[in-house]
FINUTI-513770 format. One record per residue: x, y, z of N, C-alpha, C, O, CB in turn; residue in three letters. Coordinates in steps of 0.02 Angstrom, whole numbers, always signed. Glycine has a CB too. Example, Ala and Ser with C-alpha at 12.3 -4.5 7.8 and 13.67 -1.06 7.14 Angstrom:
<site n_c1="+660" n_c2="-284" n_c3="+390" ca_c1="+615" ca_c2="-225" ca_c3="+390" c_c1="+660" c_c2="-165" c_c3="+390" o_c1="+712" o_c2="-166" o_c3="+423" cb_c1="+565" cb_c2="-224" cb_c3="+452" resn="ALA"/>
<site n_c1="+642" n_c2="-112" n_c3="+354" ca_c1="+684" ca_c2="-53" ca_c3="+357" c_c1="+645" c_c2="+2" c_c3="+394" o_c1="+670" o_c2="+57" o_c3="+402" cb_c1="+704" cb_c2="-30" cb_c3="+286" resn="SER"/>
//
This chain:
<site n_c1="+535" n_c2="+250" n_c3="-401" ca_c1="+502" ca_c2="+299" ca_c3="-360" c_c1="+430" c_c2="+302" c_c3="-381" o_c1="+414" o_c2="+327" o_c3="-435" cb_c1="+536" cb_c2="+369" cb_c3="-367" resn="MET"/>
<site n_c1="+385" n_c2="+277" n_c3="-340" ca_c1="+315" ca_c2="+271" ca_c3="-359" c_c1="+270" c_c2="+323" c_c3="-325" o_c1="+209" o_c2="+317" o_c3="-329" cb_c1="+290" cb_c2="+203" cb_c3="-342" resn="ARG"/>
<site n_c1="+299" n_c2="+372" n_c3="-293" ca_c1="+259" ca_c2="+425" ca_c3="-263" c_c1="+227" c_c2="+466" c_c3="-318" o_c1="+257" o_c2="+475" o_c3="-371" cb_c1="+302" cb_c2="+470" cb_c3="-216" resn="LEU"/>
<site n_c1="+167" n_c2="+491" n_c3="-306" ca_c1="+134" ca_c2="+533" ca_c3="-357" c_c1="+130" c_c2="+606" c_c3="-335" o_c1="+135" o_c2="+651" o_c3="-377" cb_c1="+65" cb_c2="+507" cb_c3="-371" resn="LYS"/>
<site n_c1="+122" n_c2="+618" n_c3="-270" ca_c1="+115" ca_c2="+686" ca_c3="-245" c_c1="+153" c_c2="+692" c_c3="-180" o_c1="+164" o_c2="+642" o_c3="-145" cb_c1="+40" cb_c2="+705" cb_c3="-235" resn="TYR"/>
<site n_c1="+175" n_c2="+752" n_c3="-162" ca_c1="+209" ca_c2="+763" ca_c3="-99" c_c1="+162" c_c2="+782" c_c3="-43" o_c1="+178" o_c2="+771" o_c3="+15" cb_c1="+261" cb_c2="+817" cb_c3="-108" resn="LEU"/>
<site n_c1="+103" n_c2="+809" n_c3="-59" ca_c1="+58" ca_c2="+836" ca_c3="-8" c_c1="+30" c_c2="+783" c_c3="+39" o_c1="+34" o_c2="+792" o_c3="+100" cb_c1="+2" cb_c2="+871" cb_c3="-40" resn="GLU"/>
<site n_c1="+1" n_c2="+728" n_c3="+16" ca_c1="-30" ca_c2="+681" ca_c3="+63" c_c1="+20" c_c2="+632" c_c3="+94" o_c1="+0" o_c2="+581" o_c3="+122" cb_c1="-84" cb_c2="+642" cb_c3="+29" resn="PRO"/>
<site n_c1="+84" n_c2="+646" n_c3="+90" ca_c1="+136" ca_c2="+601" ca_c3="+113" c_c1="+139" c_c2="+599" c_c3="+189" o_c1="+142" o_c2="+651" o_c3="+221" cb_c1="+205" cb_c2="+622" cb_c3="+84" resn="LEU"/>
<site n_c1="+136" n_c2="+538" n_c3="+218" ca_c1="+142" ca_c2="+530" ca_c3="+290" c_c1="+208" c_c2="+496" c_c3="+304" o_c1="+215" o_c2="+436" o_c3="+296" cb_c1="+82" cb_c2="+488" cb_c3="+319" resn="ILE"/>
<site n_c1="+258" n_c2="+536" n_c3="+325" ca_c1="+325" ca_c2="+509" ca_c3="+336" c_c1="+329" c_c2="+466" c_c3="+399" o_c1="+284" o_c2="+470" o_c3="+441" cb_c1="+375" cb_c2="+565" cb_c3="+341" resn="PRO"/>
<site n_c1="+380" n_c2="+425" n_c3="+407" ca_c1="+436" ca_c2="+415" ca_c3="+361" c_c1="+417" c_c2="+369" c_c3="+303" o_c1="+380" o_c2="+321" o_c3="+312" cb_c1="+495" cb_c2="+387" cb_c3="+398" resn="PRO"/>
<site n_c1="+444" n_c2="+385" n_c3="+246" ca_c1="+432" ca_c2="+346" ca_c3="+185" c_c1="+501" c_c2="+330" c_c3="+154" o_c1="+543" o_c2="+375" o_c3="+147" cb_c1="+387" cb_c2="+385" cb_c3="+133" resn="VAL"/>
<site n_c1="+512" n_c2="+267" n_c3="+137" ca_c1="+575" ca_c2="+247" ca_c3="+106" c_c1="+561" c_c2="+220" c_c3="+36" o_c1="+510" o_c2="+187" o_c3="+24" cb_c1="+611" cb_c2="+195" cb_c3="+150" resn="SER"/>
<site n_c1="+608" n_c2="+233" n_c3="-9" ca_c1="+602" ca_c2="+207" ca_c3="-77" c_c1="+672" c_c2="+202" c_c3="-107" o_c1="+719" o_c2="+233" o_c3="-82" cb_c1="+557" cb_c2="+252" cb_c3="-122" resn="PHE"/>
<site n_c1="+678" n_c2="+162" n_c3="-159" ca_c1="+742" ca_c2="+152" ca_c3="-194" c_c1="+747" c_c2="+199" c_c3="-254" o_c1="+699" o_c2="+207" o_c3="-292" cb_c1="+752" cb_c2="+79" cb_c3="-215" resn="ARG"/>
<site n_c1="+806" n_c2="+228" n_c3="-262" ca_c1="+819" ca_c2="+270" ca_c3="-319" c_c1="+893" c_c2="+264" c_c3="-335" o_c1="+934" o_c2="+279" o_c3="-292" cb_c1="+798" cb_c2="+345" cb_c3="-306" resn="LEU"/>
<site n_c1="+910" n_c2="+244" n_c3="-395" ca_c1="+980" ca_c2="+238" ca_c3="-417" c_c1="+1022" c_c2="+196" c_c3="-369" o_c1="+1077" o_c2="+216" o_c3="-349" cb_c1="+1011" cb_c2="+308" cb_c3="-424" resn="ASP"/>
<site n_c1="+996" n_c2="+138" n_c3="-350" ca_c1="+1028" ca_c2="+90" ca_c3="-305" c_c1="+1043" c_c2="+118" c_c3="-235" o_c1="+1090" o_c2="+95" o_c3="-202" cb_c1="+1092" cb_c2="+66" cb_c3="-336" resn="ARG"/>
<site n_c1="+1004" n_c2="+168" n_c3="-214" ca_c1="+1010" ca_c2="+196" ca_c3="-147" c_c1="+941" c_c2="+195" c_c3="-115" o_c1="+890" o_c2="+195" o_c3="-150" cb_c1="+1039" cb_c2="+270" cb_c3="-149" resn="ALA"/>
<site n_c1="+940" n_c2="+193" n_c3="-49" ca_c1="+876" ca_c2="+197" ca_c3="-13" c_c1="+869" c_c2="+267" c_c3="+15" o_c1="+911" o_c2="+290" o_c3="+54" cb_c1="+871" cb_c2="+143" cb_c3="+43" resn="ILE"/>
<site n_c1="+816" n_c2="+301" n_c3="-5" ca_c1="+802" ca_c2="+369" ca_c3="+18" c_c1="+745" c_c2="+366" c_c3="+68" o_c1="+694" o_c2="+335" o_c3="+54" cb_c1="+784" cb_c2="+416" cb_c3="-42" resn="VAL"/>
<site n_c1="+755" n_c2="+397" n_c3="+126" ca_c1="+703" ca_c2="+399" ca_c3="+177" c_c1="+683" c_c2="+472" c_c3="+188" o_c1="+724" o_c2="+514" o_c3="+205" cb_c1="+728" cb_c2="+367" cb_c3="+243" resn="THR"/>
<site n_c1="+619" n_c2="+486" n_c3="+177" ca_c1="+591" ca_c2="+553" ca_c3="+189" c_c1="+561" c_c2="+554" c_c3="+259" o_c1="+518" o_c2="+514" o_c3="+275" cb_c1="+537" cb_c2="+572" cb_c3="+135" resn="ILE"/>
<site n_c1="+584" n_c2="+602" n_c3="+300" ca_c1="+561" ca_c2="+607" ca_c3="+369" c_c1="+509" c_c2="+662" c_c3="+379" o_c1="+466" o_c2="+657" o_c3="+423" cb_c1="+620" cb_c2="+621" cb_c3="+414" resn="TYR"/>
<site n_c1="+511" n_c2="+714" n_c3="+338" ca_c1="+465" ca_c2="+769" ca_c3="+348" c_c1="+456" c_c2="+807" c_c3="+282" o_c1="+504" o_c2="+818" o_c3="+245" cb_c1="+490" cb_c2="+817" cb_c3="+403" resn="GLU"/>
<site n_c1="+395" n_c2="+827" n_c3="+269" ca_c1="+379" ca_c2="+869" ca_c3="+211" c_c1="+338" c_c2="+928" c_c3="+236" o_c1="+284" o_c2="+920" o_c3="+265" cb_c1="+341" cb_c2="+829" cb_c3="+156" resn="VAL"/>
<site n_c1="+364" n_c2="+989" n_c3="+225" ca_c1="+329" ca_c2="+1049" ca_c3="+246" c_c1="+312" c_c2="+1090" c_c3="+184" o_c1="+356" o_c2="+1104" o_c3="+142" cb_c1="+372" cb_c2="+1092" cb_c3="+296" resn="THR"/>
<site n_c1="+249" n_c2="+1109" n_c3="+178" ca_c1="+227" ca_c2="+1147" ca_c3="+119" c_c1="+230" c_c2="+1221" c_c3="+135" o_c1="+210" o_c2="+1244" o_c3="+189" cb_c1="+155" cb_c2="+1126" cb_c3="+99" resn="LYS"/>
<site n_c1="+256" n_c2="+1259" n_c3="+87" ca_c1="+259" ca_c2="+1332" ca_c3="+93" c_c1="+227" c_c2="+1363" c_c3="+31" o_c1="+231" o_c2="+1335" o_c3="-24" cb_c1="+331" cb_c2="+1357" cb_c3="+102" resn="SER"/>
<site n_c1="+198" n_c2="+1420" n_c3="+40" ca_c1="+169" ca_c2="+1456" ca_c3="-17" c_c1="+199" c_c2="+1526" c_c3="-19" o_c1="+195" o_c2="+1563" o_c3="+29" cb_c1="+91" cb_c2="+1459" cb_c3="-13" resn="GLN"/>
<site n_c1="+229" n_c2="+1542" n_c3="-76" ca_c1="+259" ca_c2="+1608" ca_c3="-85" c_c1="+205" c_c2="+1661" c_c3="-94" o_c1="+146" o_c2="+1645" o_c3="-104" cb_c1="+307" cb_c2="+1608" cb_c3="-144" resn="LEU"/>
<site n_c1="+225" n_c2="+1723" n_c3="-91" ca_c1="+178" ca_c2="+1778" ca_c3="-98" c_c1="+144" c_c2="+1777" c_c3="-167" o_c1="+86" o_c2="+1795" o_c3="-174" cb_c1="+213" cb_c2="+1846" cb_c3="-88" resn="ILE"/>
<site n_c1="+181" n_c2="+1756" n_c3="-218" ca_c1="+152" ca_c2="+1753" ca_c3="-285" c_c1="+108" c_c2="+1691" c_c3="-296" o_c1="+82" o_c2="+1682" o_c3="-351" cb_c1="+208" cb_c2="+1753" cb_c3="-337" resn="ASN"/>
<site n_c1="+99" n_c2="+1649" n_c3="-244" ca_c1="+55" ca_c2="+1592" ca_c3="-248" c_c1="+89" c_c2="+1526" c_c3="-266" o_c1="+56" o_c2="+1474" o_c3="-268" cb_c1="+3" cb_c2="+1606" cb_c3="-298" resn="GLY"/>
<site n_c1="+153" n_c2="+1528" n_c3="-279" ca_c1="+190" ca_c2="+1468" ca_c3="-298" c_c1="+200" c_c2="+1423" c_c3="-237" o_c1="+216" o_c2="+1447" o_c3="-182" cb_c1="+258" cb_c2="+1487" cb_c3="-328" resn="GLU"/>
<site n_c1="+189" n_c2="+1357" n_c3="-245" ca_c1="+198" ca_c2="+1309" ca_c3="-191" c_c1="+268" c_c2="+1280" c_c3="-192" o_c1="+294" o_c2="+1262" o_c3="-246" cb_c1="+146" cb_c2="+1252" cb_c3="-196" resn="LYS"/>
<site n_c1="+299" n_c2="+1276" n_c3="-134" ca_c1="+365" ca_c2="+1245" ca_c3="-126" c_c1="+360" c_c2="+1196" c_c3="-68" o_c1="+317" o_c2="+1204" o_c3="-24" cb_c1="+420" cb_c2="+1298" cb_c3="-113" resn="TRP"/>
<site n_c1="+403" n_c2="+1145" n_c3="-68" ca_c1="+404" ca_c2="+1095" ca_c3="-16" c_c1="+474" c_c2="+1091" c_c3="+13" o_c1="+523" o_c2="+1090" o_c3="-24" cb_c1="+381" cb_c2="+1026" cb_c3="-42" resn="TYR"/>
<site n_c1="+478" n_c2="+1089" n_c3="+79" ca_c1="+541" ca_c2="+1081" ca_c3="+115" c_c1="+542" c_c2="+1009" c_c3="+138" o_c1="+504" o_c2="+989" o_c3="+182" cb_c1="+547" cb_c2="+1133" cb_c3="+176" resn="HIS"/>
<site n_c1="+587" n_c2="+968" n_c3="+109" ca_c1="+589" ca_c2="+896" ca_c3="+120" c_c1="+651" c_c2="+879" c_c3="+161" o_c1="+707" o_c2="+895" o_c3="+140" cb_c1="+588" cb_c2="+857" cb_c3="+53" resn="VAL"/>
<site n_c1="+642" n_c2="+847" n_c3="+219" ca_c1="+697" ca_c2="+825" ca_c3="+261" c_c1="+707" c_c2="+750" c_c3="+249" o_c1="+659" o_c2="+712" o_c3="+255" cb_c1="+682" cb_c2="+840" cb_c3="+338" resn="CYS"/>
<site n_c1="+768" n_c2="+729" n_c3="+232" ca_c1="+780" ca_c2="+660" ca_c3="+212" c_c1="+851" c_c2="+638" c_c3="+225" o_c1="+894" o_c2="+679" o_c3="+245" cb_c1="+764" cb_c2="+651" cb_c3="+138" resn="LEU"/>
<site n_c1="+865" n_c2="+574" n_c3="+215" ca_c1="+933" ca_c2="+548" ca_c3="+214" c_c1="+939" c_c2="+495" c_c3="+160" o_c1="+889" o_c2="+470" o_c3="+134" cb_c1="+953" cb_c2="+520" cb_c3="+284" resn="ASP"/>
<site n_c1="+1001" n_c2="+477" n_c3="+144" ca_c1="+1015" ca_c2="+428" ca_c3="+92" c_c1="+1057" c_c2="+372" c_c3="+122" o_c1="+1103" o_c2="+385" o_c3="+162" cb_c1="+1053" cb_c2="+462" cb_c3="+31" resn="ILE"/>
<site n_c1="+1041" n_c2="+310" n_c3="+104" ca_c1="+1080" ca_c2="+252" ca_c3="+127" c_c1="+1102" c_c2="+212" c_c3="+67" o_c1="+1062" o_c2="+193" o_c3="+24" cb_c1="+1038" cb_c2="+208" cb_c3="+176" resn="ARG"/>
<site n_c1="+1167" n_c2="+199" n_c3="+64" ca_c1="+1196" ca_c2="+156" ca_c3="+12" c_c1="+1237" c_c2="+104" c_c3="+47" o_c1="+1290" o_c2="+119" o_c3="+76" cb_c1="+1239" cb_c2="+198" cb_c3="-40" resn="ILE"/>
<site n_c1="+1215" n_c2="+41" n_c3="+45" ca_c1="+1249" ca_c2="-12" ca_c3="+81" c_c1="+1250" c_c2="+2" c_c3="+155" o_c1="+1197" o_c2="+12" o_c3="+185" cb_c1="+1321" cb_c2="-20" cb_c3="+55" resn="GLY"/>
<site n_c1="+1309" n_c2="+2" n_c3="+186" ca_c1="+1315" ca_c2="+16" ca_c3="+257" c_c1="+1326" c_c2="+90" c_c3="+272" o_c1="+1332" o_c2="+110" o_c3="+330" cb_c1="+1371" cb_c2="-25" cb_c3="+287" resn="LYS"/>
<site n_c1="+1329" n_c2="+131" n_c3="+220" ca_c1="+1341" ca_c2="+203" ca_c3="+227" c_c1="+1275" c_c2="+241" c_c3="+228" o_c1="+1231" o_c2="+229" o_c3="+187" cb_c1="+1387" cb_c2="+229" cb_c3="+170" resn="HIS"/>
<site n_c1="+1269" n_c2="+286" n_c3="+277" ca_c1="+1209" ca_c2="+326" ca_c3="+283" c_c1="+1229" c_c2="+400" c_c3="+289" o_c1="+1273" o_c2="+417" o_c3="+328" cb_c1="+1165" cb_c2="+304" cb_c3="+344" resn="ARG"/>
<site n_c1="+1196" n_c2="+442" n_c3="+250" ca_c1="+1211" ca_c2="+514" ca_c3="+253" c_c1="+1178" c_c2="+545" c_c3="+314" o_c1="+1129" o_c2="+517" o_c3="+340" cb_c1="+1187" cb_c2="+549" cb_c3="+188" resn="SER"/>
<site n_c1="+1203" n_c2="+601" n_c3="+337" ca_c1="+1166" ca_c2="+638" ca_c3="+388" c_c1="+1101" c_c2="+664" c_c3="+358" o_c1="+1095" o_c2="+671" o_c3="+297" cb_c1="+1209" cb_c2="+697" cb_c3="+417" resn="PRO"/>
<site n_c1="+1052" n_c2="+679" n_c3="+399" ca_c1="+990" ca_c2="+707" ca_c3="+373" c_c1="+1004" c_c2="+776" c_c3="+344" o_c1="+1043" o_c2="+815" o_c3="+372" cb_c1="+936" cb_c2="+711" cb_c3="+428" resn="ARG"/>
<site n_c1="+972" n_c2="+790" n_c3="+288" ca_c1="+979" ca_c2="+855" ca_c3="+256" c_c1="+912" c_c2="+873" c_c3="+226" o_c1="+866" o_c2="+832" o_c3="+224" cb_c1="+1035" cb_c2="+855" cb_c3="+202" resn="PHE"/>
<site n_c1="+906" n_c2="+934" n_c3="+202" ca_c1="+842" ca_c2="+956" ca_c3="+174" c_c1="+852" c_c2="+981" c_c3="+103" o_c1="+905" o_c2="+1006" o_c3="+84" cb_c1="+810" cb_c2="+1010" cb_c3="+218" resn="SER"/>
<site n_c1="+799" n_c2="+974" n_c3="+65" ca_c1="+796" ca_c2="+1000" ca_c3="-4" c_c1="+733" c_c2="+1042" c_c3="-11" o_c1="+680" o_c2="+1023" o_c3="+14" cb_c1="+797" cb_c2="+942" cb_c3="-56" resn="LEU"/>
<site n_c1="+738" n_c2="+1097" n_c3="-47" ca_c1="+680" ca_c2="+1137" ca_c3="-64" c_c1="+661" c_c2="+1121" c_c3="-136" o_c1="+701" o_c2="+1132" o_c3="-181" cb_c1="+693" cb_c2="+1214" cb_c3="-53" resn="ASP"/>
<site n_c1="+600" n_c2="+1096" n_c3="-145" ca_c1="+579" ca_c2="+1074" ca_c3="-212" c_c1="+511" c_c2="+1102" c_c3="-230" o_c1="+472" o_c2="+1120" o_c3="-186" cb_c1="+578" cb_c2="+997" cb_c3="-215" resn="VAL"/>
<site n_c1="+498" n_c2="+1105" n_c3="-295" ca_c1="+433" ca_c2="+1129" ca_c3="-319" c_c1="+381" c_c2="+1073" c_c3="-324" o_c1="+323" o_c2="+1082" o_c3="-307" cb_c1="+440" cb_c2="+1162" cb_c3="-387" resn="LYS"/>
<site n_c1="+404" n_c2="+1015" n_c3="-346" ca_c1="+359" ca_c2="+958" ca_c3="-356" c_c1="+399" c_c2="+893" c_c3="-355" o_c1="+459" o_c2="+894" o_c3="-341" cb_c1="+320" cb_c2="+965" cb_c3="-423" resn="ASP"/>
<site n_c1="+367" n_c2="+839" n_c3="-369" ca_c1="+399" ca_c2="+773" ca_c3="-365" c_c1="+454" c_c2="+766" c_c3="-419" o_c1="+505" o_c2="+734" o_c3="-407" cb_c1="+348" cb_c2="+718" cb_c3="-373" resn="LEU"/>
<site n_c1="+443" n_c2="+794" n_c3="-477" ca_c1="+493" ca_c2="+791" ca_c3="-530" c_c1="+557" c_c2="+827" c_c3="-509" o_c1="+612" o_c2="+804" o_c3="-522" cb_c1="+464" cb_c2="+821" cb_c3="-596" resn="LYS"/>
<site n_c1="+548" n_c2="+885" n_c3="-478" ca_c1="+605" ca_c2="+923" ca_c3="-453" c_c1="+641" c_c2="+885" c_c3="-397" o_c1="+702" o_c2="+887" o_c3="-393" cb_c1="+581" cb_c2="+992" cb_c3="-428" resn="ASP"/>
<site n_c1="+603" n_c2="+852" n_c3="-353" ca_c1="+633" ca_c2="+812" ca_c3="-300" c_c1="+675" c_c2="+756" c_c3="-329" o_c1="+731" o_c2="+745" o_c3="-307" cb_c1="+578" cb_c2="+782" cb_c3="-254" resn="LEU"/>
<site n_c1="+650" n_c2="+721" n_c3="-378" ca_c1="+686" ca_c2="+665" ca_c3="-409" c_c1="+751" c_c2="+690" c_c3="-440" o_c1="+804" o_c2="+659" o_c3="-433" cb_c1="+643" cb_c2="+630" cb_c3="-462" resn="ARG"/>
<site n_c1="+748" n_c2="+746" n_c3="-476" ca_c1="+806" ca_c2="+774" ca_c3="-509" c_c1="+860" c_c2="+794" c_c3="-458" o_c1="+919" o_c2="+779" o_c3="-467" cb_c1="+786" cb_c2="+835" cb_c3="-551" resn="ARG"/>
<site n_c1="+839" n_c2="+826" n_c3="-404" ca_c1="+887" ca_c2="+847" ca_c3="-353" c_c1="+914" c_c2="+787" c_c3="-313" o_c1="+972" o_c2="+787" o_c3="-293" cb_c1="+854" cb_c2="+897" cb_c3="-305" resn="LYS"/>
<site n_c1="+873" n_c2="+737" n_c3="-303" ca_c1="+896" ca_c2="+677" ca_c3="-268" c_c1="+949" c_c2="+640" c_c3="-308" o_c1="+997" o_c2="+615" o_c3="-279" cb_c1="+838" cb_c2="+631" cb_c3="-254" resn="LEU"/>
<site n_c1="+941" n_c2="+637" n_c3="-373" ca_c1="+992" ca_c2="+604" ca_c3="-415" c_c1="+1059" c_c2="+639" c_c3="-408" o_c1="+1111" o_c2="+606" o_c3="-408" cb_c1="+969" cb_c2="+602" cb_c3="-488" resn="LEU"/>
<site n_c1="+1059" n_c2="+705" n_c3="-403" ca_c1="+1121" ca_c2="+742" ca_c3="-394" c_c1="+1151" c_c2="+727" c_c3="-325" o_c1="+1211" o_c2="+716" o_c3="-320" cb_c1="+1108" cb_c2="+818" cb_c3="-401" resn="VAL"/>
<site n_c1="+1109" n_c2="+727" n_c3="-273" ca_c1="+1133" ca_c2="+714" ca_c3="-205" c_c1="+1159" c_c2="+643" c_c3="-198" o_c1="+1209" o_c2="+632" o_c3="-164" cb_c1="+1078" cb_c2="+727" cb_c3="-154" resn="GLU"/>
<site n_c1="+1127" n_c2="+595" n_c3="-230" ca_c1="+1150" ca_c2="+525" ca_c3="-227" c_c1="+1217" c_c2="+519" c_c3="-262" o_c1="+1261" o_c2="+483" o_c3="-238" cb_c1="+1098" cb_c2="+478" cb_c3="-260" resn="ILE"/>
<site n_c1="+1226" n_c2="+554" n_c3="-318" ca_c1="+1291" ca_c2="+553" ca_c3="-353" c_c1="+1346" c_c2="+582" c_c3="-309" o_c1="+1401" o_c2="+555" o_c3="-307" cb_c1="+1286" cb_c2="+591" cb_c3="-419" resn="SER"/>
<site n_c1="+1332" n_c2="+637" n_c3="-275" ca_c1="+1381" ca_c2="+667" ca_c3="-230" c_c1="+1398" c_c2="+620" c_c3="-173" o_c1="+1457" o_c2="+614" o_c3="-153" cb_c1="+1354" cb_c2="+734" cb_c3="-201" resn="LYS"/>
<site n_c1="+1348" n_c2="+586" n_c3="-146" ca_c1="+1359" ca_c2="+540" ca_c3="-90" c_c1="+1401" c_c2="+480" c_c3="-112" o_c1="+1445" o_c2="+458" o_c3="-76" cb_c1="+1291" cb_c2="+516" cb_c3="-61" resn="PHE"/>
<site n_c1="+1387" n_c2="+454" n_c3="-172" ca_c1="+1427" ca_c2="+398" ca_c3="-199" c_c1="+1500" c_c2="+420" c_c3="-208" o_c1="+1546" o_c2="+381" o_c3="-193" cb_c1="+1398" cb_c2="+373" cb_c3="-266" resn="LYS"/>
<site n_c1="+1511" n_c2="+480" n_c3="-232" ca_c1="+1579" ca_c2="+506" ca_c3="-241" c_c1="+1615" c_c2="+511" c_c3="-174" o_c1="+1674" o_c2="+494" o_c3="-168" cb_c1="+1577" cb_c2="+574" cb_c3="-276" resn="LEU"/>
<site n_c1="+1580" n_c2="+535" n_c3="-122" ca_c1="+1610" ca_c2="+540" ca_c3="-56" c_c1="+1630" c_c2="+472" c_c3="-29" o_c1="+1682" o_c2="+464" o_c3="+3" cb_c1="+1561" cb_c2="+575" cb_c3="-7" resn="MET"/>
<site n_c1="+1587" n_c2="+421" n_c3="-42" ca_c1="+1603" ca_c2="+353" ca_c3="-20" c_c1="+1665" c_c2="+327" c_c3="-56" o_c1="+1709" o_c2="+298" o_c3="-25" cb_c1="+1543" cb_c2="+306" cb_c3="-32" resn="ILE"/>
<site n_c1="+1669" n_c2="+339" n_c3="-122" ca_c1="+1726" ca_c2="+315" ca_c3="-160" c_c1="+1791" c_c2="+350" c_c3="-139" o_c1="+1844" o_c2="+319" o_c3="-142" cb_c1="+1713" cb_c2="+326" cb_c3="-234" resn="MET"/>
<site n_c1="+1786" n_c2="+413" n_c3="-118" ca_c1="+1845" ca_c2="+449" ca_c3="-97" c_c1="+1865" c_c2="+433" c_c3="-25" o_c1="+1918" o_c2="+455" o_c3="-2" cb_c1="+1834" cb_c2="+522" cb_c3="-104" resn="LEU"/>
<site n_c1="+1822" n_c2="+395" n_c3="+10" ca_c1="+1838" ca_c2="+375" ca_c3="+78" c_c1="+1824" c_c2="+427" c_c3="+131" o_c1="+1854" o_c2="+425" o_c3="+185" cb_c1="+1909" cb_c2="+357" cb_c3="+81" resn="GLY"/>
<site n_c1="+1779" n_c2="+473" n_c3="+117" ca_c1="+1761" ca_c2="+524" ca_c3="+167" c_c1="+1722" c_c2="+491" c_c3="+224" o_c1="+1675" o_c2="+454" o_c3="+211" cb_c1="+1718" cb_c2="+581" cb_c3="+134" resn="VAL"/>
<site n_c1="+1742" n_c2="+504" n_c3="+285" ca_c1="+1708" ca_c2="+477" ca_c3="+344" c_c1="+1647" c_c2="+519" c_c3="+360" o_c1="+1652" o_c2="+580" o_c3="+367" cb_c1="+1757" cb_c2="+474" cb_c3="+405" resn="LYS"/>
<site n_c1="+1589" n_c2="+486" n_c3="+367" ca_c1="+1528" ca_c2="+522" ca_c3="+384" c_c1="+1506" c_c2="+506" c_c3="+455" o_c1="+1455" o_c2="+532" o_c3="+478" cb_c1="+1472" cb_c2="+505" cb_c3="+335" resn="LEU"/>
//
């Protein structure tokens, strides 16, 4: 994952993470009342011929996105191994 910042991102952007291809379709920046920045990221995951439905993650920064993506990729791999139809 070679992205450095979420703000100047022009989607769609695809990259490999943990042997999966992640495609980011939209990034929306939000600012809370206390001044904290959050990003609403719309994406999907592809592993081999399996593709997840698009879903969104709310993240603080790129490090938080990577951490949450690793969890989502693990869940998706488990669903594939269990034979869940998507």
